[in-house]
N, C-alpha and C positions, 0 to 999 in steps of 0.2 A: 471102784474097789468095794467089796462086801465087808461089812464089819460084823464080827461075831466074837463074843467073849474076849474082847481085847486083841484079837488077831485080825489080820487083813488077808483076804483071799479073793481070787477072781471068780466071778459067776459068768462063765463062758456063755455067750449068746443071749444073755438075759434081756438086754435092752436092744434096741435096733431101731432103725428109722431115724429120721432127723427132722421131723415136723416141729415147727415152732408154734407157740401158743397162738400167734396171730393167724395161723393157717387152720386152727381147729374150728369146728362148728359144733354147736349144741346138737347132739344127735336127735333126730325127730323121735326115734325110739331105739331102745336097746333090745335086741332080739334074743334076750336070755330066756331059756326054757325052764330054768330053775332059779327062783328069786326068793330068798328068805332073809329077813333082817331080824337079828337078835338084839333087843333093847335092854339097856340097864333099867332097873326098877324105877318107876315113877319119873322118867326122864322126858320132859317136854321137848327138848331139842331132838331127841331120837324120833319122836312122833313127827316133828316138823321135817326132818330129813326123810323119813319114810314117805310122807306125802309128796315131797319133792322128787324122790327117786321113782315112786309109783307113776308119776306124771310122765316119766321118760321110758317106761317099760311097755313092751307089747302085751305081756301078761300082767296079772295082778301080783303085787308084792305080798308075801305071807309074812306077817309081823308076829314075832313071839317075844315073850318076856321070861327067859329062863330063870330058875332059882339061883343059879351060879353063873353069871356072865363071864367071870374070869376063867372058869373051866371051859366055856365055849371058845374063848380066845385061844387058850393053850391047846385045845384039841385041834384047832385049825392052824396051829403053827405060827401064830402072830407073836413076834418078839415083844416082850413086855415094854421095851423102850418105845414101841410104836402104838401103844394102847390109846383108845379113845372110848367113847361111851357106848357105841354100837358096832356090831359086826354084821356084814352082809355077805351072803353067798350068792354069786351070780354065775351060773353054770359051773365051770371048773375053777373060777377065781374067787378069792376072798377080798372084800373091800372093807377096810377098817377106817371108821371115822367119817368125817364130813367132806369126803372127796367130791369135787364138782363132777357132773356127768360128762363134761368135755374130757376130763382126764380118764374116766372110765371108758368112754368111747375110744380114746387113744389107745388104751390097754387092749381093747377088743380088736381095734384096727391093726395094731402091731402083732397081734397074736403072740404076745410075749411068753417066753418059757419061764414063768414065775408062778409062785403060788398065789400071790396077790399084791395089792398096793395099800398103802396106809398114809393118812394125814393125821399124825399124832395130836393128841390133845383135843381141844375144842376152840379153834381159832375164831376170833370175832370176824364176822363178815362172811364166813364160809356157809355153804348151804345148810339151812336148819338152825344156824346161829344168828343172833341179832348183832347189831353193831356194824362198824365199818372195818374193812380190811386195812390193817396198818403194818405193812411190812411183807416180806417174802414168806411164802409157805413152801415147805419142802415135802413132796409126796415121795415116799420110799417104795421100792419094790422089794419083796422078800421071797425067799425060796422055802422049800419044805424043811430045810435044816435050820431055819431061823436066822439065816444070814441075810443082810439087807444092804441096799445101796440106793442112792438118789435115783428116782425115776424121772422126776421133773420138778422144776422150781417155778412157782407161780408168783 
């Protein structure tokens, strides 16, 4: 179910496929032809994530620090409930937060009909963040209307 403004509606055909995390592999490279990351001002973990993501791209990642990161997020349709510190454009998708490349690879593999995916907040142990993972992470898929649902749980 998709959650939006307190209502629940279906996002037809959004998710698909049934690959489990054990079946995923770290993509040797993501063949994105457009790759831009928008960082929050003075954010070290944004820079760490950019280096991590750049290591998995065919082309170089263009890193920018806009004056208003919140405006970037709203322009790209990211629901405020799913915000993190940085926003990435990879071809036609938006990736919000510290999403592992395995999940981004799964998004590309499924060719999901969504605007993007998000790992809200800044969970410890996620790519670009220090610390150890301590619990489940939920990555959400969202559409152009700001409605979202669970994409995968890690």
